[in-house]
C-alpha angles and dihedrals in degrees: 000000000000117000110250092230088076092060129071110231116249090232094057110148119256111200121193114217102207109210102151099100094046091049094048091051090061119097117253091258092049091050092053091047090052091044097056095044088049091054091049090051094049092050093047091045089067088069087070088071089059090047095053113053140334092253100041096090093050092045090052094049091046090055093045091053092049096050099037093054093058141356119272092248091055092046089052091055087063093049095086093150094054126083119227088257093053093049089048088052088055092052091048091049091051091048089050092052090050095045094046093035089230142024096283122080113253090219109047099013094233123139122249125201133194112280094225131076114281093230091056093050091048091050089053092050090052091050094047126108088239089061091048090050096048114004097170094054093047093046090051093049092050091047090052098049111011098092094037092048090063099032117119098177108158096257092046096055094084143012114266147125125275115338091348094078149307127308135159094197084083133030113260094257094060122106138179091282091057092047091051093048093048091050091053089050093050091048091052089054094043087238120148119229093209096100099031143097127198126222123184135204129176121217125221092265091052097257113150117232121191133194116205107198119201119206105240144131090232115077099182117102093208118097113268137179095025096308114170096195126358094178093227119140145079122299140176115225128172093333097315134098121237126192119189112205137176131217105069107154087001099163090051095044090051091055091047092052094045093053093046089054090052090051090056091073088064100043114136097219144000094272091058092046095050089044092056093044092054092045090051089050091049095054091042097051102023093244120156089185088063089049090052090051089050089051090054090057089046091056090049090053095089120192102351119182091229112041124192144160130188137179146073095318122152123047098194095113097047104095089217093046099232108093121078126227115227115258135169132175140175122195140166129231118263095204099194096053092042091058090058091049090050090057089051092051091050090055094045097099089056094044100045096070089054094060116108099252134071124268089251087078093059129078114271091247124023111227112194109242128221097251109192132168112220140183107229117234099174133011118175116184141073096301142355116244129204090237144355135215107201160217100038095204103113094203090057093044091054096046107025103022130227143249130250107214117194115192101212100189090050091054090048096055093043087069098034100053109114101202097069131145139162108246100174101060135070114244094254091052094055093072109110098013097101095078097060095073135019088258133007121278109282133250112234104309120205109211118216119211108207127222119289130194111318094212087071092056095246113126125159125344099211114231091311149071090219137087136014104308107156111105099218 
């Protein structure tokens, strides 16, 4: 019998994040600025599938084909062999894949599988309109992911490095020793791991050969666009060969860069313009230095009406903790809540000494952050947080500062979701927890971004803040 932790419950909460009114209150220029950065985020968010597991991209495409070919209600009418609970389990699984941008939980890193028999799901795929329209493609998709989608082999139950789990930041034959050696090599070249993946081969004589792949639209190793040093090439390091290449996720990075360039025409000030130019350069050339420069302009852009951030940001899902998962968001200022946060920031220097830890745990110099409450419009990645403290580059945080971004409409639905349950405590330990928040801590909640203005080519974001969902 399969452990229930590998299923998503059928009563999982679905929380709508209403952003229509805030978007409509933007000026036409601000709407276009938000639109193009949103498109860049959705395209880049698809890279998370490639960063999660070998089967995640095929699972995602299979689900997209199913639900784009016909409405869920029509598909259900074909599912004569499925009970209502089993069909609901399929919808919940699809929502889980979209919300986590893959088939592993973004919080907890454990795998989840469809809570219905594999044979029944396969039969439904074969009955679907998508299969009738393109049987060879649908059969190929099922062949590439059907078994793996349901597999709970010990190594495949969780994300991890080597024999401890699954990761696509490294090839399957990499272990901790390989990750440590690669990090030493990257440090020696002053090359960040944030936008890289590592792939290993072993020659006949036992020599280890590594490919370090940089995420970029450009595939050529030669310097382009006035680059002084792109760090590509072949190197020998501690008895191993390293080859630094560009072009990982190239088609997606090209779309990201193109849409950021389009957004530049609608930037509200010079800081936003320079920020987008550096971000576009980063995704085109695979340069973390360019992304850092863009982040500096982002920090200087105080109190924008449309806030955003995009890049390879959080390293939680890299088992070695060095490589960043792609993330992109666009949000709009909630002016009333931001005023309260500004008051809190102004009091921070008085409050910090009262906290229950010594000053050694604080930064040497407190730089007041730009603390803004925002209503999220777009969030592409493996999960949507209630707030973010970025950028993560410690050298920039020390010298230039950072921003605290609070996503107000996410916080609101976190407390308002009705289908909530505590999944991490035994029943006897739940007594007395209800009074600490307005409701109990939630089971995994799948936010729903509602439709925006169709003239900007953004339609419905299906049950998720993640992935490319606009139909244009």
